C-alpha positions as CSV (number, residue, x, y, z in Angstrom):
1,M,0.0,0.0,0.0
2,A,2.8,2.4,0.8
3,R,4.4,1.9,-2.6
4,W,1.1,2.5,-4.3
5,L,0.4,5.7,-2.4
6,G,4.0,6.8,-3.1
7,F,3.5,6.2,-6.8
8,L,0.2,8.2,-6.7
9,L,1.9,11.0,-4.8
10,V,5.0,11.3,-7.1
11,A,2.8,11.1,-10.2
12,G,0.6,13.9,-8.9
13,L,-2.5,11.7,-8.8
14,L,-3.1,11.3,-5.1
15,E,-5.1,14.5,-4.7
16,N,-7.6,13.3,-7.4
17,T,-7.7,9.6,-6.3
18,L,-9.7,8.3,-3.4
19,V,-8.1,5.3,-1.8
20,I,-10.3,3.2,0.6
21,W,-9.0,0.2,2.4
22,G,-11.4,-1.8,4.5
23,G,-14.0,-4.5,4.5
24,E,-17.8,-4.6,4.7
25,F,-17.6,-5.6,8.3
26,G,-15.2,-6.2,11.2
27,R,-14.3,-9.4,13.1
28,L,-15.1,-10.1,16.7
29,P,-12.0,-9.5,18.9
30,I,-12.6,-12.9,20.6
31,S,-12.5,-16.5,19.3
32,Q,-15.7,-18.4,19.3
33,S,-16.2,-22.2,20.0
34,K,-14.7,-23.2,16.6
35,N,-11.9,-21.9,14.4
36,G,-12.3,-18.3,13.3
37,R,-14.2,-15.2,14.5
38,D,-17.7,-14.1,13.6
39,H,-18.6,-10.8,11.9
40,N,-18.7,-7.6,14.0
41,R,-20.7,-4.7,12.7
42,Q,-20.3,-2.7,16.0
43,G,-16.6,-1.7,15.5
44,F,-14.4,-2.0,12.5
45,T,-11.7,0.0,10.7
46,T,-11.6,1.7,7.3
47,W,-8.5,3.5,6.1
48,M,-8.7,6.3,3.6
49,A,-6.3,8.6,1.7
50,G,-6.2,11.1,-1.1
51,A,-9.0,13.1,-2.8
52,G,-9.7,15.5,0.0
53,I,-9.2,13.2,3.1
54,K,-7.4,14.9,6.0
55,A,-3.9,13.3,6.1
56,G,-2.9,11.6,9.3
57,H,-6.3,11.9,11.0
58,I,-7.6,9.2,13.3
59,H,-11.4,9.4,13.7
60,G,-13.2,7.5,16.5
61,A,-12.2,4.7,18.9
62,T,-13.5,1.4,20.1
63,D,-13.9,0.1,23.6
64,E,-10.9,-1.5,25.3
65,F,-11.7,-4.9,23.8
66,G,-12.1,-3.6,20.2
67,Y,-15.7,-4.8,20.2
68,A,-17.7,-1.7,19.7
69,A,-17.2,1.9,18.5
70,V,-17.5,4.3,21.5
71,E,-16.2,7.6,20.2
72,N,-17.2,9.5,17.0
73,R,-19.2,6.6,15.5
74,V,-19.7,6.8,11.7
75,S,-22.7,4.9,10.3
76,V,-22.6,3.2,7.0
77,P,-24.9,5.8,5.4
78,D,-22.7,8.6,6.8
79,F,-19.6,6.8,5.3
80,H,-21.4,6.5,1.9
81,A,-22.5,10.2,2.0
82,T,-18.9,11.2,2.7
83,V,-17.4,9.0,-0.1
84,L,-20.0,10.4,-2.6
85,H,-19.2,13.9,-1.5
86,L,-15.4,13.3,-2.1
87,L,-16.4,12.0,-5.6
88,G,-18.2,15.3,-6.2
89,L,-21.7,13.9,-5.8
90,D,-24.5,15.0,-3.6
91,H,-26.1,11.9,-2.0
92,H,-29.5,13.8,-1.8
93,D,-29.6,13.7,-5.6
94,L,-29.0,9.9,-5.9
95,V,-32.5,8.4,-5.7
96,F,-34.2,5.4,-7.2
97,E,-37.8,4.2,-7.4
98,R,-38.9,1.2,-5.4
99,N,-42.5,0.1,-4.8
100,G,-43.6,3.5,-6.0
101,L,-41.4,5.4,-3.5
102,R,-38.3,7.5,-4.3
103,E,-35.5,6.4,-2.0
104,R,-32.0,7.7,-1.6
105,L,-29.0,5.6,-2.2
106,T,-27.7,6.5,1.2
107,S,-30.7,5.3,3.3
108,I,-34.1,6.5,4.4
109,Y,-32.4,8.2,7.4
110,E,-30.6,11.5,7.2
111,P,-26.9,10.7,6.8
112,R,-24.3,13.4,7.0
113,V,-21.0,14.0,5.3
114,V,-18.4,13.4,8.0
115,S,-16.7,16.8,7.7
116,E,-14.1,15.9,10.3
117,L,-12.5,13.6,7.7
118,L,-12.2,16.3,5.1
119,A,-8.9,18.3,4.5
């Protein structure tokens, strides 16, 4: 990852490229009865760089076990609204019809762009 980011920086592409490194869920910090750990939607990490992201910023924290976010939680719709904003799109404008209703791509709730992440 460091080499890739270095290439983007040297080539002058990092400020126009949004890099996101993460998964769709976290893993429980404890082992369960069998091999492996189950999904954990309460606390997981996503790493971002470039395209308007504040460099070196750490946002939020989990409890002492790494089980649940306890500080500056970001919901999935908030994350999506922020990514769309960084791509130059307004999430309020991205709607689709379903069962006769117009729904936003970012949820029926009111997500926010996480301005603390922006440079």
